[in-house]
N, C-alpha and C positions, 0 to 999 in steps of 0.2 A: 824683072824679074830678074836677080841676077845668075850666070850658072850653076852660084857656088850655094846661091840661097837655094838653086833649085831643087840644085843631091843634099843639101839637108834638110828641107822639109821630105826629098825622095825617100831619102832614109828613115827619117821616124815616122811617116807615115810606112812604113816595111816593116818595122819597131809594133808601132801598133795595132798592123791588122796581126803578126809574128804572137799578140798578147789576146785578141780578140780571137782566135781559132786557138789559139794551144798551142802552136810547133814549141820546136825548142829554138833557137835560134840564140848561136854567142848571146847580142846583146840580152838580151834576157835574166842574165846573171848580173847584169850589173844593176846594185845597188838602187839609186833611182831607179830603173825600172822595175822594180820588183815593187816598190812604194802605189808603182797604180794598178789598182784592178778593172779585171775588166771589165765588170758592172758601171763604171770613174766612165770609164768607156760608151760603150753602149747609150748611158743616160745622156753623153754628150751629142753624142748623134742622135739620141730622139729630140734632143730641148728641135739643136739646130735645122731638121730635119717638121717641128714641128712652125717654127718659125719663119721655115720657107716659104712653107705653105700657106700659114697665112694671110705672107705680107706677096707674096711670087708673080700674085694680081697687076694689082700695082706696084712696086717699086724693079720687078724681072731680074736681068741680071742674070748676079752667082745664085737669086735661086730654081733656075732652072737650070740652067746646066745642076746644080748638085741633087735635082729631086727627078730628072734624068739618070744619074750616073741610083741614085738610091735603086728607081722602076730597074734598072739595069741590074740590081746582082738583085733583082730575087722578091724585096718588098715593095707590099699591092699596093699600088699610089692611089687605086682608080678603083670609085666603088661595082 
């Protein structure tokens, strides 16, 4: 991954988190950012997490990292 792409992904993640946390940042005033309701991002995160849970044992890779991130954010994944 190039440094420029990593910077763009980091910025996108910062804006997505601001939407989820309902924080006011300058980028949230952009028209295309305002069209994404937080529920869309929550749904996407839930779908990625469910897919990772279903396929983690067979495929590993990014799924284990994703599940570790979700666990560190405080969402219980273990019974």
